[in-house]
Every structure is written in C-alpha cells, then in structure tokens.
N, C-alpha and C positions, 0 to 999 in steps of 0.2 A: 141762199145759193140755189134757188129752184132751177135756174138756167143750166148750171152744171149737172144737176140731177137729171133734167130732161135729156141733156146731151148724152149722158151715160146710158140711159135707156134706149135712146135712138141708136147709138153705136152698137149696143148689145143686140138690138133687133136686127140691124143690118148684118152683123156677124152671124146671127142665127139663121137669117134668110140665106146667106151665102152657104152655110153648112147644110141647110135643108135642101138647097138646090142640088148639091153634089150627092147627098144621101138619097134624095128622091130619084135621081137618074139611075143610080145603082140599084136601089131597092125595087123600083118599078121593073127594071130590066130583069132582075133576079126573079121577082114574082111572076113576071110574064113567061120567062123561060121555064121555071118550075111548074107553073100551071099548065102551060102548053104541052109539056112533056108528061103531065099527069103524075108528077113526083109527089111523094108524101110531104106532110107539113115540115118536118124537121130538115130534110135536105133542101127544100125550097127556101126556108128561112135562112139557113146557113149560106146558101148562094146569095140571097138578097142582101144579107148583112155584110158579107165579104165584098160584094160589089159596091155597097153603100160606102164602106171605108175606102175602097179603091178610088171611086169617083170623088168622094169628099176630099181625100188627100190630094188627088190629082188636080182638082180645080185650084187649090191653094198653091201647089207646086208650079203650075203653069203661070200663075200671077207673079210669084216671087222669082221664077226663072226669067220672066220678061223684064223684071226690075234689075236683072243683072247678077243675081245670086248664082253661084255654081251649083251643080246638081246635088252634091253632098250637103251643102248648106240648105238647099231648098227642101230636101228630105227632112232634115232636122227641124226646120221651121214648120213644115206641114205637120209633123208628129207633135211638136209642142203646141201648135196653134189649134189643132183639130181633134186630138184624141178624146179628150173629155167631152167635148161638144157632140161628136159623132156617137160616142158610147151612150150618152144620156138619150140622145135623139133616137137611136136604134132600140134601146131598152124600152122607151116609152111607146114609140109607134108600133113596134112589134107586139108589145103587151096589149095595146088597144086592139090590134087586129085579132090576136088570140082570144080576146074577151068577147068579140062580136060573134054571136052564134051564126055559124054557117059561112063566115067570111073566108076562111081558109079553103073551103070546098067550093066557093063561088067560081064561076067560069069568067073568062076575060070579057065576055059579052054581057056580063051581069052588072046591073046597077049596084048591087050589093058589093061586088068586088071593088069598083072604082069609088063608090061612096064611102066605104069603110076606109080605103086607102087615104082619101082626102081628109076624112075626119081624124084619122090617126096622125097624119102630118100636122094638122092644125093643133091637136093636143100636144104633140111633141114640140112644136114651135113655142107654145105657151109655157111648157115646163122648162125647155132648154134656154129660153131667153134670160131668165133670172140667173141661171147657172153661168151663162156667158158674161152677164153683167158683173157678177162677182169675180170671175176670173180676170176680166179686163181691168177691173178696179185694182187688182193686185199685180198688174203688169204681166199676166199670164194669158193663156188661151189665144184668142184672135189678136190681142195686143202685140204678140210676138210677130205675127204676120204683117200687121199694119206698120210696124217699124221698117219694113222692107218695101213698102209701096211707094 
C-alpha cells in the first residue's frame, strides 16, 4: 500500500501548507506591528498568535463559504479543521523564535528577524505535517474542511 501512504503524506503536507499560509500572514503582521511599535516580547507574541489564528481560520472559512456552507457552518468547520494544526504550528514556531538569541529584539530591516522567522516556519511545517497526517487519517482536522470543498 505504498501509494496510499504517499497520498496521505501529500494530503497532510498540503493541509499544513494551507495552515502555514494563514498563520504566516497573521504572525508576520503581528510581529511587524509589535516590532514597529517597539512593544515588548509578550504583547508582540500575543498579537502575532491572535492574528495567526484569525487568518488561519479566515482562510478556511472563505474556502468553505465559497463552497456554499452558511456562516455558522463555516465557523464550525474552521474550528474543527484548524485548531490543533494552528496551535501546534504557533507553539513550535514561536518557541523557535524565542530560542534564537536576539531574534525578538531584531529590527524589521534585520536579516536575523526574517531569517529566524523563515527558519521557525520551516521547523513548524516539519513538526505540524505528521500531526495533520494523523488527524486526517482519523477523519479529523483538515479532513473536515476537505469534505466541503
């Protein structure tokens, strides 16, 4: 059954990339705002994580709303499809950012800021993909959203 195995990893990778896109938009926006306003680490990360969830859920909701699901149903699907994926992704990528010396104090014009962010997203993708594969295999996570596409 190698073909089915390959397909499940491919599906999980696509689901994780979808999640990463929404998270990245929100997180970059939050980090840029917090850094530009010279906020301390905690408020900046809270804003970035909040916006990551907002955009992550938002991307899924737009897709299922386009598929004809009413708003209430779209909210339920987004919550079911994305909560675990976004939570894991945010925990990992913010953890990586906190572990890189000087990253939270780096300016928006710094290679350290953008390099750390790219590295953190890559690590989060690698950690979150197997989580999504497991969820999808059990009919949870992004499998819920795919039923409405």
